[in-house]
C-alpha positions as CSV (number, residue, x, y, z in Angstrom):
1,M,0.2,-0.2,0.6
2,K,1.7,3.0,-1.1
3,D,1.3,6.5,1.7
4,T,0.5,10.0,0.2
5,I,1.3,13.1,2.0
6,S,0.0,16.0,1.4
7,I,3.3,18.5,1.2
8,T,2.1,22.5,0.8
9,F,4.0,25.3,0.2
10,K,4.6,29.0,0.9
11,Q,4.9,30.9,-2.8
12,S,8.2,32.2,-2.3
13,T,9.5,28.3,-2.0
14,I,7.7,27.5,-5.1
15,D,9.0,30.7,-7.2
16,D,12.6,29.5,-5.7
17,L,12.0,25.6,-7.3
18,V,10.8,26.2,-10.5
19,G,13.7,29.5,-10.8
20,F,16.7,26.8,-9.0
21,S,14.2,24.1,-11.0
22,E,15.1,26.3,-14.5
23,L,18.4,27.0,-13.5
24,L,20.3,23.5,-12.9
25,G,18.2,22.1,-14.9
26,K,17.1,19.3,-12.2
27,E,13.5,18.4,-12.4
28,V,11.8,19.8,-8.9
29,N,10.9,16.6,-7.3
30,I,14.5,15.3,-7.3
31,M,15.5,18.9,-6.8
32,I,13.1,18.2,-2.8
33,E,14.0,14.7,-2.7
34,E,17.7,15.8,-2.2
35,A,17.1,18.0,0.3
36,L,15.3,15.9,2.3
37,E,18.4,13.6,2.0
38,Q,20.8,16.1,2.8
39,Y,17.9,17.0,5.7
40,F,18.2,13.7,7.1
41,E,21.4,12.9,6.6
42,N,21.5,16.1,9.1
43,E,19.0,15.2,11.8
44,Q,21.2,12.1,12.5
45,K,24.3,13.7,12.8
46,K,22.7,15.3,15.2
47,L,21.1,13.2,16.7
48,I,23.6,10.7,17.3
49,E,26.1,12.9,18.5
50,K,24.0,14.1,20.8
51,G,23.5,10.5,22.2
52,I,27.7,10.6,22.3
53,E,27.0,13.2,24.9
54,E,24.4,11.8,26.9
55,D,26.3,8.5,26.9
56,A,29.5,11.4,28.2
57,S,27.9,13.3,30.8
58,M,26.4,10.1,31.9
59,T,29.9,9.2,33.3
60,N,31.7,11.8,33.4
61,L,33.6,11.4,36.3
62,D,37.1,12.7,37.5
63,Y,39.2,9.9,38.8
64,D,38.2,10.5,42.8
65,E,34.9,10.4,42.0
66,F,35.0,7.1,40.5
67,W,36.9,5.4,43.3
68,D,35.4,7.5,46.3
69,G,34.4,4.5,48.9
70,V,35.9,1.4,46.7
71,D,38.4,-0.3,49.3
72,I,41.2,-2.2,46.8
73,G,43.4,-4.3,49.4
């Protein structure tokens, strides 16, 4: 089954799409697909970086804090 999405653009966005389509010799659908792929890649990188930062913050103890209360003997 094919999903259907309704997308609405501002007139200025439509004008830009048509203008760049003519300048670049690309179809509007291809330009939108390329833009979305780039957007998804950037957002995925942000999510990965955020996950790394969150992981680091959960284990961000200095040496003394880490070993506090540990008896090695």
